[in-house]
N, C-alpha and C positions, 0 to 999 in steps of 0.2 A: 780308359782315358787317364792321363796323368794329371796331377794337380798343377794348377798354374804356379809359376815361380813367384816367390815373394819379392816385392820391390824393396831394394835396400835404400834407406834414407841417405841422401847426400846433402850436406850443408851448402855446397857450392851451387847445386842445382836449385835449391830452395831460395837462396839469395838472389840468383839470377831471375828466377820466376817472379819473385817479389818486385824486383827492379823493373821488369818488363810490364808488370801491372801498373806501376806508378808512372813510369816515364814513357813507356811504349817501346815497340821493337826498334832496334838500331837501324839506321838506313843501310841499304845494300851497299856493298863495297864498289867503288869505282875502279875499274881497271885502267892503270896508266899505260900508255903506249910504250913499248920497248924501244929505246933509242937505236939499238943496233938493227932491229927489224925495220924501223922507219928509214934508216939510211940505206938498207939493202933494197927497199922498194923504190927509192928515188934514184934516177940516173946520176952518175958521177959528173958527167959533163953535159953542157947544153948541146942540143943538136946544131950542126953547122948549117949554113945557108944552103949548101948543096944537098944535104940530107932533107931539109925542109922542102926544097923545090921538087926533089925526086918523090918524096912521099905524098905531097899534095896532088901530084899528077896521077898517081895510082889510085887514090881514094875516089876520085870523081869518075 
C-alpha cells in the first residue's frame, strides 16, 4: 500500500473555513429564469375566438 498524500496548507481554504464557522454556510444560489427561455415557452399571440371554440369542443 502506498502512503497517503500529504495535504498542502492553503490560506484561502483556511480563511473560508474560519468564516463558515463564524457566520455559517452561505445560502444556496437562486437560479434566475432565462428571459429567452421564458419567451420561447409562452405563445407569441393570444388564441383567436375560433381557435378557442374549436379546442373547447374537442376536450369535452
